[in-house]
Structures are given as structure tokens and as C-alpha cells.
N, C-alpha and C positions, 0 to 999 in steps of 0.2 A: 804673147801669153794672155791667158784669161783666168778669171777667178769668179767664184760664186758670190753674188751680192744680194743682200736683202735690205730694203729701206722701208721702215714702217713708221706710221704716225700713231701716237698714243695720246689719250686724254689724261687729265690730271689724276684720275683714279686708276690708271693703268690699263684701261681697255684699248685694244688695238682698233683704230678707226679705219685705217686703210693701209694696204701694202702698195707702195709706189713702185718698187722694183723687187723682183724675185727671179733673177736669171743670172746666167754666166755672162760677164762683161769683159771686154778687153781692158787690160791694165792701162791706166791713164786718168785724166781728168774728165769728169762728166758733170752735167748740170741737170737737175730734176726740179720741176716746179710743182708744188702742191697747190691745188686750186681751192683749198678750204672746204672740201667736201669729204664725206665718209664713203665707205665702199658701196653704199646704196645710192650715192649721188645727192644725198641731202647735205645742205649747207650746215656747217657747225657754227656754234656761237663764238663770239670774241672770247679770248682767254689764253691760258698757257697750255701748250701742247709740247709733246716730246717726240723728237725724231731719233730713232734707233737705227744705226747703220752697222750691218755685219758684213765684213769682207773677209772671206776665208774663216779663220779662227778668231779674228779680232772684232771687237764690238765697241762702238762709241755711241753715247747718248748725249743729245744736246736739247736744251729747252728752246721753245719758239713762242713768240707772242703774236697772236692773230688779232688784228684790229679791223673792224669794219667801218 
């Protein structure tokens, strides 16, 4: 089985910085690493960011703390 997956990183004001995943993936566990860069390859500053995961019709958002 496979399902549509989107994983985005947002800054504190709600701007999407980068889409890490935007594809159909096999059901199961996966690991994605964010390198602390935006979609243009620029390093972002230390602070709080939000990861939003959409799998099918379900959405979850989690906060992350990036420290340099």
C-alpha cells in the first residue's frame, strides 16, 4: 500500500520554508532529516520551527528547536 505524504517546515510566523517530502510513499516507518536550510539552500537561524506532516487526510504539526 502507498499513501500521499507531505512534510513541510514552517517558521514562527507561518511561512513555509521548505518541503521535505511531497510524494506517494509506501506505508511504514520513514526517517527524514532536515539540514536547517530553506528551499533556496540558505541556512536558517536558531529558533523554533514547525514540522507539518500530512498523510492522506490526516495532519499533525510538531514544534522543533534548531540550535546552532
